[in-house]
KETIVO-674395 format. One record per residue (C-alpha): x, y, z; residue in three letters. Coordinates in steps of 0.5 Angstrom, whole numbers, plus 500, padded with zeros to 3 digits. Last residue first. Layout:
N
XYZALA...
//
This chain:
251
660734538ARG664732544ARG666725542MET669728535PHE674733539ALA676727544GLU678723538PHE682729535ALA686730541ALA687723542ARG689722535ALA694728536GLU697725542ALA699719539SER696712541LYS691711535LEU697713530ARG701707532THR695702530SER694706524PHE701706522HIS702698523VAL695697520LEU697701514GLU703696513GLU699690514ASP693692509MET699694504ARG701687504ALA694684504LEU693688497ILE700686494GLU699679496ASP692679492ARG694677485PRO690681480GLY683683480ARG681682473VAL685675472LEU681673479ASP675675476ARG675672470ALA678665473ILE672665478LYS667667473LEU669661468ALA669657474GLN662659476PRO658659469PRO654665470LYS647665473LYS650668480ALA653674476LEU646676473THR643675480ALA648680483ALA646685478VAL639684479ALA640685487LEU644691486THR638694481GLU633692486ALA636695492LYS638701489VAL632703485ALA628707491ASP634712491PRO634713484GLU640710480VAL648711479VAL652706476LYS659703477TRP662706483VAL669708485LEU670710477GLY672717478ALA666719474GLU662715478LEU664717485ALA663725482ALA656723480GLU655720487ALA658726491SER665725493PHE667728500GLY674731501GLU678728506GLY684731504ALA688725505VAL684719503LEU679722498LEU683728495ALA689724495PHE685719491ALA682724486ARG689727485GLN693720484HIS688716479GLY681714481MET682706481VAL689705481ARG690711486PRO684708490ALA687701491LEU693702494LEU692707499SER685704500SER689697502ALA683697507ALA686703511GLU687710510PRO691714516VAL689717523LEU689724526ALA682724526LEU682729520ASP687724517VAL682719516PHE676723514PRO674718509THR668721505ARG663718500PHE656721499MET650718496SER644722494ARG644720487ASN643713489SER649708488ALA650701485VAL657698486THR660693482MET667688483ASP667690491CYS673691494HIS674699493LEU667699496ASN669697503LEU673703502THR667708503THR663705508GLY670703511ILE670711512GLY664714511ILE658712506ALA652716507LEU646716502GLY644709499ASP650705497VAL648698494GLY654693493SER656687489VAL662682491LEU664677486PRO665670490LYS672668493GLU673673498ALA680674500LEU680681500ALA674682503LEU676677509ALA682681510LYS678687511ILE674683516PHE680681520VAL682688520ALA675691523ALA675685528ALA682688531PRO687683531ALA688681539GLU694684542THR690687547THR692694551GLY684696552SER685703549MET684701541ALA678696543HIS675701547ALA676706542LEU673702536PHE667701540ASP666708542GLY667710535MET663706532ASP667705525ASN664707519GLY658712517ALA655706513SER650705507PHE645711510CYS639714506GLY634708507GLU638702510THR645699508GLY646693503LEU652689501PHE651683496VAL655677495VAL655672489ALA655665487ARG653661493LEU651654492ALA658652492GLU658654499ASP666655502THR667662500ASN660664502ALA661662509GLU667665510GLU664672507LEU658671512ALA663669518ALA667676516THR660680516MET658677523ARG665679526HIS665686523TYR658687526MET660684533ALA666689533ALA661695532THR660698525ILE656705525ALA650703521ASN647711522LYS647709529LYS639709529GLU640705522PRO643699525ARG641694520ASN647693515PHE645688510ARG649682508ILE645679502VAL647672499MET646671492VAL645664489GLY638664487PRO635671487TYR628671489ALA629666495GLU633671498PRO639668502ARG640673508GLU645676513VAL642681517ILE648685521ILE645689527HIS641683530GLU648681532THR652674533MET
//
């Protein structure tokens, strides 16, 4: 496991599991080990009846800057046929059986943004910024965001986010339906945990059925993830992606 992901069950919030990014020196950039830890936590939550809700949190001023580029490129260039840890994690997100609540403060880039499309309620600080620079890196959207974002935000906003790479402030994200509530930075953690605790107190079977009805079938989401992954893997091997990554690493 890794110290860069902290998994907790706060005594003050019975039934709630917290998954917290803990790599502030790297802006919570996510490595394969971090993805594995989060996947294991989600699978644990699925099977533990005592857990009723799962919370994602970052650190002060940063939710996540997305993939750790060095770690990500090492896997991509290794020639392995093993599924990327990120791909396994996003499928675990789609298959999560318990409500997912996220608390975003500050930077939310790439998967730091698209993760929230799988959350049932997201609390963001008023200094948060959501951005997905996939195309800037000669890549394509992931985590079924190409399906989910247009449903949530409409075509124009989804295109601006996923293709044009435009940043969304907390207020713009709220207006677009990407987040549920905007609060002051020092209130994000408490508000997010309060939301999760409220959900955890509801009748669990009724909650599960209601959530499944609202979210709809998962098959289409999983199929889109697979489709995106094919394009993503192909793009990684392209000359323009290599050039984009080299430029990024020189920054």
